Structure formats: C-alpha cells, structure tokens
N, C-alpha and C positions, 0 to 999 in steps of 0.2 A: 504493500500500500504506500509506504514511504517513497520507494523508488518510482512508482507510477506517478505520484503527485509531483515529485521533483521534475521528472522527465516531461510531463505535461506542461509544467510552468515554463521551463526553458525552451520548449518547442514553440511557445508563443501565447499560451493562455495566461490569464490573470489568476491570482490565488482564488478569487471568488468563482471564476469559471471552471477551474480545475476541480474545486470542491463540488460544484454542481454536476460536473461530468461524472465524477466518482459516485456521487449519490444516486445517479440514474443507473449505474452499471454494477455497483457493489452492494452487498448486504449492509455494510457499515461504511461510513465515509467521514473523513475529517472535515472540520470547519475551515473557513478561509484563514483564520488566525493560526490554526495548527499547521496548515500548508506553509504559511509564511515562516513559522518557527522552524519547520523541517528544512526549508531551503537554506537558511543561514546556519543552522546547527550542523547539518551534514556536509555543507560546503567547507566549513571550518575543519571538520574531522578529516575529510579527504585531502584538504590543502596540506595538512601536516604530513600525510603520507607521500603525496606527489612531490613535495619539496625535497625529498631525499633522492628522487630519481635523477638520472643523468641522461638527457636526450641526446641522440646523435644528430647534430644540426649541420647545416650546409656551410655555416660561417659567413653568410651574407644576410645581414639584418636590415630591416626596414623600420623606420620610425615616423610617426606622425601624431598630430593632436586633433581631437574632435571637440567642437563646441557643444555644450549641453547646459542643463540647469542642475544645480545642487541645492536642494531644499528651497527651490524657487529663486535662487541667485545664480548669476552667470558663472560658469565653470568650464574647465577643460578636462578631457580624459586623454592622458598620454599613453600611447600604445607602441609596443615594440614586437615585431614578428620576424621569425626566421623565414627567408624567402624560399628556400628549397623544400622545406617540410611543411610550411605554413603553420609552424608551431608558435602559438601565441605566448610570448614571454612576459609581458607586463601590461597591466591596466591600472594606471595611477590617476585618481581624481584630484584636481586642485582647484581652488577658488580663483575667480578672476577671469577676465577676457583675454589677457595677454600673458603668454608663457614667459618664464624667466629661465636663466641659466641654472639656477638652483633646482628648479622643478625638473628640467631636462636631466640634470645630474642624478636626481633621485630616481627617475624613471629608468635610466640606463643602468644604475646600480642594482635596481631590482631585477632587471632583465638579466644582468650578469650573474646574479645570485641564482636565478632559476636555470640559466643555461649551463653554469659551471665552467664556462670557458669563454674567452674573448672571441669576437668575430674577426674576420679578415676585412670586411667592408661594412660600412654603415651608410645606408642610403636614406636621405631625408628630403624634405621639400626646401623652400627658401628660408625657413626659420633660422635665425642666427643663434638661437638659444643652444642648439646642439654643439656649436663650435666651442664655446666655453664650457658648457655642461659636460661634454664628453671628453674633454682634454684630460681631466684628472681621473675619471672613472675607467676609461678604456685605454688612454694613452695613444696619441696620434702617431707615435713611432711604430706601433704595432698594428694599428687599425687605420684603414684608408677611409676618409670621409668623402662621400659623393653627394653633392647638393644638386638636385634636379629642379630648376626654377621655372623653366619654360616648357611649353608643349613639345618643342623640337628636341628637347633633351629626354623625352619619354615620360616626364612627370614621375610620380611615385605610384604607379598604377596598382601594383599588388597591394600596397598598404591602403590606398584609397578604397579598393574593393573590400578589404577587411573592415575598414572604418564604417562602411555602409551597413555591414552586418550588425555592428554594435549600435549604430544609430537606429536601425530598425527596432532592435529590442528595447532601447531606452525610450523610444516614442510610445511603444505599447505600455510602458510603465509610467509615462508622463514625466520623464526626467529621473534624476537620482534623488534618493532620500538620505536620511541620516546614517543609514547603514550602507552607504555607497561602496565602500571598500570591500566589504564582505560580499555584496551583491555582484560586483564585477569579478571577484575571484570565483564565485559560483558559475558565472557565465563562461569564464575562461576555462574552467574544468570541463564544462559541457562541450565547448567548442573543440578542445584538444582531444578529449578522450571518448566522447559519446557521439557527437554529431559527425557523420561521414562527410568529408569535404568533396564537393561536386567535382572539382578539378583534379583531385588526387584519386578518387574512387575508394578512399579509406580515410581513417581519422588521421589528423596531424601527428598524434602520438605514435600510431603505427608506422607512419612515414619516418618518424624519428627513431625507429627501432625499439620502441617501448611496447613490446608484444605481451601485454598483461593478460592473464586468464579471466577475461571479463564475460565471456559467453554472450548471449543475446541481450540480457538485461545489464547493460553496462554500468548504470548508476548503482545497482545492487552489488555488482562485482567490485566496484570501487569502494563501496562502504565496507564490504567484507574484508577486502585487503587492508583497508585503513585500520579496522578493528584488530 
C-alpha cells in the first residue's frame, strides 16, 4: 500500500487523488495526510541508502537552474545531471530570483558528494555563477568548463529537457512548500531508480551500473534494501 501510494504520487497524482484512487480499488486506503507523510518518510529512508552507492557516470555533467516558487516566494532549483547516464545528481532549492556563486558552489558540492568523483567536463548555460562557484569545488585544472550561451553553440539541450520534467511536476504541486528539500530528493529517487527514461529504455540508475534487485515494484524494492 505504501509503495503504491508513493508511486502514484510521483507518477503525477496529488496526495488527495492518490488516496481517492486507492479507496476505489483497495479494501482499506490511507488518507491524503498519510500519503503525504509516507512520501517524505520513505524518501528520507531511501536517501540514506542510495547515498552510499557509487554510480558509474560518463564524466560529462550538465548544470542549470529553474525558476519556481518556494512557499509563495521567488526561488531557484539548481540541478546537476550526468549526460551519458542521465543520472540526476543534485536538486538544490534556494530563495531569490538571481543565482549566486555560493549557491552554485553548494549545488556542485552536493553533486560531487553523490557522484563520488569529479567530472571531466561541466556544461552550463550563460550563468556566471558557475565560474566562481565551481572553481573551489571541482577545480578548473581538473575539470573543463563549457559555457553554451547561444543557439549556435547547441545550448544546454539535455539539461533543458531534464528541467522540463521537474517543472512539470512542480506545476502539479503548485510550486514548492516548506519541505522542498525532502520533496525534491523524493522526486530525484523516483527519476533515477523507478521511472524508465524514454531515451535510454531503462532507468538512469541502471545506465549507471546500479543493477539493484528491485523487481517490478521498484519503490518497495528500494524500501526493503534501505531497511
């Protein structure tokens, strides 16, 4: 029941709609507040487990920011993704309309913690925050920074497509709330380990060599492994 509710929510239903769906199809069903509690509780549990995993990445990272609202105020979500495997490495919410070097540094540091190794290349848009923010975290002697500013340079297409997936889910939730960090971590788990990537034909975790015994019910498998 827990894994069904969580999967339904991240597939695109609200807590209320997921609860109503289960009520129509199951003998007993959780209320919307229970679904909400499960989403955050088990995302935190699984997060502790996957943080110890070492994905096999391509070494070519993409980074970008998405404008959204955080408790009704302007905010940004900083995202970092590995290009070869589409493995989502970081989702960091920050307040304000304009990104800073300090925020970029925090996002890249979190991505490095999850990746367990530095990339060869970091591809970004025209934001200057990554220049100073990444200098201390990644070290430009080891990592090549590629800024794609115009259409003729190819833009940052892979990351822009990934941002659209996050934007779609936040619109369904009408922005981010007070538990934004945990919410984004739950969605990152679903994206990497549960949702099959259309371009890859498998999950980003599988593309990164993390062949976990999750069987068909992947959320339940993640919860069991975390326990």
